[in-house]
N, C-alpha and C positions, 0 to 999 in steps of 0.2 A: 380342234377348235376349243373354245372355252367350255368348261363344265358348268352346268347350271345347278344350283343348290336345290334342295327339296322344295323350297317355297316358290320356285319358278316353274315347276312342272305342273301339269294339269291336276294331278291328285293333290299336290300341295296347296293349290289355291283354295280348295274346300277347307283344308286344315287351317290355312291362313285366315279365312273368313270366320271360322269358329273360334279361333284364339284371339281375334282382334278385340271383341268386347271384354274378354277376361284381362287382356293386357291393358286396355284403357281403364278399366275399373281399378286394377292394381296401381297404375300410374297416378290416378286420382287419390287413392288412399295414401300412398307414400308421399305425394306432394302436399296433401293436406296436413299430414303430420309434420312434415318439414317446415311448412309455413307457420304452424302454431309454435313450433320450437323456435323458429327464427324470431317471431314476435317476442317471445319470452326472453330470448338472449339479447335482443336489441332494446329492451326496456331500460330507459335511462331517465330517472326523474330530475337529475341535475340539481340536487339540493345544495351541493357544495360540501357535502360530508359523505365520505365513502361508506362509513358504517350505516348511516341513515339510508343512503341509496340501496344498500344491500338488504336492509330490513324491508323497505318498501317493495323491493323486487320479490321477496319471499311472501309478503302480504298479497302481492299480485298473484302469485301461484296459488296460495290458499283461497283467495277470493274466486279465482277461476275454477278451482276444484269443487267449490260448493257455493254458488252464488246466493242461494236462499239464506244460508247461514250468514254470509257476508252482509246481505241486506239487513237481516235482523240485528247483527252486531252494530252496524252503522246507526240504526235507529236507537237501540238500547243504550249505546255509549255516547253518541253524539247528537241524538235527536233528529237525525236526517231522515226525512220521510222515505219509507221503503220504495214508494213509487218513483220518487226523485232519484234515488240511488240506482234503481233498476233502469230508469231512463238514461242516466249517465252511462251506465255499463252497456246496456243492450242497444239503445238507439243512437247515442252519441259516441259510442265506442271508446269511452274513457277506460283506462286501466284501473283495476281495483286499487292498486297502490296510489294512484293519483287521486282517486275519490277519497281514500282514507286520509291522505295528507291534507287535502283541501278541508275536510271536515274537522280534523284535529287542529289545524291552523285556525279555523273559524271559531272553534270552542275556546282556544287559548286567547284569541282576540275579542271574544264575546260578540261575534258577528254571525250572521246566518251563513251557512255553507254555500248557499246560492250566490252570495256576494263574492266569496272567494273564487268560486268557479267562474263567475262573470269576469272578474279581474284577470284570472289566468287566461281565459279565452280572448280577452282584449290584447294580450301580449304574447302571441304565439311564438313558440321556440325559445323563450327566455329561460324556462325552467323554474323550479320551485325556489331555489336559492335567491334568485333575483326578485321574485314576488315577495318572499318573506322579508327581504331587506327593504323593499319599497314600503312594506307595512310596519317597519320599525324594528324588526327582529334581526339583530346583528349576530354573525357567527360567534359562538363562544359565550354569548350573553346568558343570563339566567333564563330568559324567555326561550332561547334556543334549546337549552338543556331541558326545560320543561316540555317543549315540543318533542324532543327525542324520547323523553320518558313516556309520553302518550303513545308514541309509535311503538316503543318496546312493549308496553302493556297490551296494545292491540295485537302485535305480532305474537305475543305469548298466548293470548286467548285463541287466536286463529290456529296457531300451531297445536295447542292442546286439544282443539276440536278435531285435529288430525285429518285435514283434507288437502293433501298434496296432489300432484297429478296422478290420474288413474293409470294403471298398467293394464296390459292386455288380459291378465288373469283376474282383473277386477279389484285388486287391492290398491291402496293408496300409498304414495311415497310420502312419508311423514318426516323425512330428513329436512334439516334446515336450521 
Protein backbone atom coordinates (compact mmCIF):
# COMPACT_ATOMS: atom_id res chain seq x y z
CA UNK A 1 0.00 0.00 0.00
CA UNK A 2 0.86 3.64 0.13
CA UNK A 3 3.53 4.84 2.54
CA UNK A 4 2.47 7.59 4.91
CA UNK A 5 4.95 10.38 5.55
CA UNK A 6 6.01 11.39 9.07
CA UNK A 7 3.26 14.01 9.41
CA UNK A 8 0.58 11.36 8.97
CA UNK A 9 1.62 9.00 11.77
CA UNK A 10 0.57 9.45 15.40
CA UNK A 11 3.99 10.69 16.60
CA UNK A 12 4.12 13.18 13.74
CA UNK A 13 0.79 14.76 14.66
CA UNK A 14 2.26 16.15 17.89
CA UNK A 15 5.18 17.54 15.88
CA UNK A 16 2.76 18.95 13.32
CA UNK A 17 0.81 20.77 16.06
CA UNK A 18 3.97 22.24 17.61
CA UNK A 19 5.34 23.45 14.27
CA UNK A 20 2.08 25.00 13.11
CA UNK A 21 2.37 28.24 15.17
CA UNK A 22 5.97 28.67 14.03
CA UNK A 23 5.02 28.11 10.40
CA UNK A 24 2.12 30.59 10.67
CA UNK A 25 4.32 33.21 12.31
CA UNK A 26 6.97 32.80 9.61
CA UNK A 27 4.32 33.09 6.89
CA UNK A 28 3.03 36.33 8.40
CA UNK A 29 6.51 37.82 8.67
CA UNK A 30 7.39 36.97 5.10
CA UNK A 31 4.05 38.08 3.69
CA UNK A 32 4.23 41.40 5.57
CA UNK A 33 7.65 42.13 4.12
CA UNK A 34 6.48 41.20 0.65
CA UNK A 35 3.44 43.42 0.98
CA UNK A 36 5.48 46.44 2.08
CA UNK A 37 7.89 45.86 -0.76
CA UNK A 38 5.06 45.54 -3.25
CA UNK A 39 3.54 48.82 -2.08
CA UNK A 40 6.88 50.52 -2.60
CA UNK A 41 7.37 48.99 -6.05
CA UNK A 42 3.84 49.89 -7.14
CA UNK A 43 4.07 53.55 -6.10
CA UNK A 44 3.36 55.65 -9.19
CA UNK A 45 2.66 59.36 -8.72
CA UNK A 46 2.05 59.85 -12.48
CA UNK A 47 3.47 63.35 -12.71
CA UNK A 48 4.19 62.91 -16.41
CA UNK A 49 7.94 63.19 -15.77
CA UNK A 50 10.05 60.05 -15.24
CA UNK A 51 12.74 61.90 -13.27
CA UNK A 52 10.17 63.50 -10.98
CA UNK A 53 8.34 60.20 -10.44
CA UNK A 54 11.65 58.55 -9.43
CA UNK A 55 12.51 61.33 -6.93
CA UNK A 56 9.04 61.14 -5.38
CA UNK A 57 9.47 57.37 -5.08
CA UNK A 58 12.71 57.92 -3.17
CA UNK A 59 11.10 60.60 -0.97
CA UNK A 60 8.46 57.97 -0.29
CA UNK A 61 11.15 55.56 0.93
CA UNK A 62 12.87 58.16 3.09
CA UNK A 63 9.56 59.38 4.56
CA UNK A 64 8.58 55.83 5.51
CA UNK A 65 12.05 55.24 6.99
CA UNK A 66 11.67 58.13 9.44
CA UNK A 67 8.16 59.58 9.55
CA UNK A 68 8.93 62.00 12.40
CA UNK A 69 11.75 63.63 10.45
CA UNK A 70 9.47 63.72 7.40
CA UNK A 71 6.72 65.51 9.40
CA UNK A 72 9.29 68.04 10.66
CA UNK A 73 10.63 68.60 7.15
CA UNK A 74 7.16 69.21 5.76
CA UNK A 75 6.48 71.74 8.51
CA UNK A 76 9.80 73.60 8.35
CA UNK A 77 9.96 73.78 4.54
CA UNK A 78 6.31 73.99 3.50
CA UNK A 79 4.47 75.15 6.62
CA UNK A 80 2.30 72.02 6.62
CA UNK A 81 1.15 71.33 10.18
CA UNK A 82 2.77 68.19 11.60
CA UNK A 83 -0.62 66.84 12.74
CA UNK A 84 -2.06 67.27 9.25
CA UNK A 85 0.92 65.55 7.59
CA UNK A 86 0.68 62.74 10.16
CA UNK A 87 -3.08 62.42 9.49
CA UNK A 88 -2.45 62.13 5.74
CA UNK A 89 0.24 59.50 6.25
CA UNK A 90 -1.16 57.42 9.12
CA UNK A 91 -4.94 57.74 8.95
CA UNK A 92 -5.59 58.49 5.29
CA UNK A 93 -2.68 56.32 4.10
CA UNK A 94 -1.19 58.84 1.72
CA UNK A 95 2.31 58.03 0.48
CA UNK A 96 5.04 60.44 1.70
CA UNK A 97 5.88 61.22 -1.95
CA UNK A 98 2.29 62.33 -2.57
CA UNK A 99 2.21 64.43 0.60
CA UNK A 100 5.49 66.04 -0.41
CA UNK A 101 4.31 66.81 -3.95
CA UNK A 102 0.98 68.22 -2.75
CA UNK A 103 2.71 70.63 -0.35
CA UNK A 104 5.44 71.61 -2.85
CA UNK A 105 2.76 72.33 -5.45
CA UNK A 106 0.75 74.30 -2.88
CA UNK A 107 3.76 76.45 -2.00
CA UNK A 108 4.53 77.12 -5.66
CA UNK A 109 0.92 78.21 -6.27
CA UNK A 110 0.70 80.12 -2.96
CA UNK A 111 -2.21 77.97 -1.79
CA UNK A 112 -2.74 75.87 1.35
CA UNK A 113 -1.62 72.26 1.11
CA UNK A 114 -5.12 71.18 2.24
CA UNK A 115 -6.59 72.77 -0.90
CA UNK A 116 -4.28 70.76 -3.17
CA UNK A 117 -5.03 67.55 -1.22
CA UNK A 118 -8.76 68.24 -1.55
CA UNK A 119 -8.49 68.75 -5.29
CA UNK A 120 -6.45 65.56 -5.67
CA UNK A 121 -9.04 63.61 -3.65
CA UNK A 122 -11.87 64.94 -5.84
CA UNK A 123 -10.19 63.45 -8.93
CA UNK A 124 -9.09 59.95 -7.90
CA UNK A 125 -6.79 58.07 -10.23
CA UNK A 126 -5.80 61.02 -12.42
CA UNK A 127 -2.30 61.49 -11.01
CA UNK A 128 -0.29 64.58 -10.21
CA UNK A 129 0.43 65.54 -13.82
CA UNK A 130 -3.28 66.04 -14.54
CA UNK A 131 -3.75 68.04 -11.34
CA UNK A 132 -0.76 70.29 -12.05
CA UNK A 133 -2.05 70.97 -15.57
CA UNK A 134 -5.54 71.76 -14.23
CA UNK A 135 -3.84 74.33 -11.99
CA UNK A 136 -2.03 75.92 -14.92
CA UNK A 137 1.39 74.25 -14.67
CA UNK A 138 2.33 73.03 -18.13
CA UNK A 139 5.01 70.36 -18.69
CA UNK A 140 8.35 72.03 -19.45
CA UNK A 141 7.21 75.47 -18.23
CA UNK A 142 9.20 77.64 -15.83
CA UNK A 143 6.72 76.74 -13.06
CA UNK A 144 7.17 73.03 -13.78
CA UNK A 145 10.96 73.38 -13.52
CA UNK A 146 10.56 75.35 -10.27
CA UNK A 147 8.42 72.50 -8.91
CA UNK A 148 11.08 69.97 -9.93
CA UNK A 149 13.66 72.12 -8.13
CA UNK A 150 11.61 72.04 -4.92
CA UNK A 151 11.33 68.25 -5.16
CA UNK A 152 15.09 67.92 -5.75
CA UNK A 153 15.87 70.08 -2.68
CA UNK A 154 13.54 68.01 -0.51
CA UNK A 155 14.96 64.79 -1.89
CA UNK A 156 18.46 66.02 -1.05
CA UNK A 157 17.49 66.97 2.53
CA UNK A 158 15.79 63.64 3.20
CA UNK A 159 18.62 61.67 1.59
CA UNK A 160 21.23 63.61 3.58
CA UNK A 161 19.31 62.75 6.74
CA UNK A 162 19.91 59.16 5.66
CA UNK A 163 16.79 57.19 6.41
CA UNK A 164 16.30 54.59 3.75
CA UNK A 165 14.67 51.26 4.54
CA UNK A 166 15.99 49.43 7.62
CA UNK A 167 17.75 46.13 7.18
CA UNK A 168 17.55 43.23 9.63
CA UNK A 169 20.90 44.26 11.16
CA UNK A 170 19.50 47.70 12.05
CA UNK A 171 21.38 49.84 9.53
CA UNK A 172 19.62 51.92 6.91
CA UNK A 173 19.94 51.77 3.16
CA UNK A 174 20.99 55.26 2.13
CA UNK A 175 21.31 54.53 -1.57
CA UNK A 176 19.18 56.54 -3.92
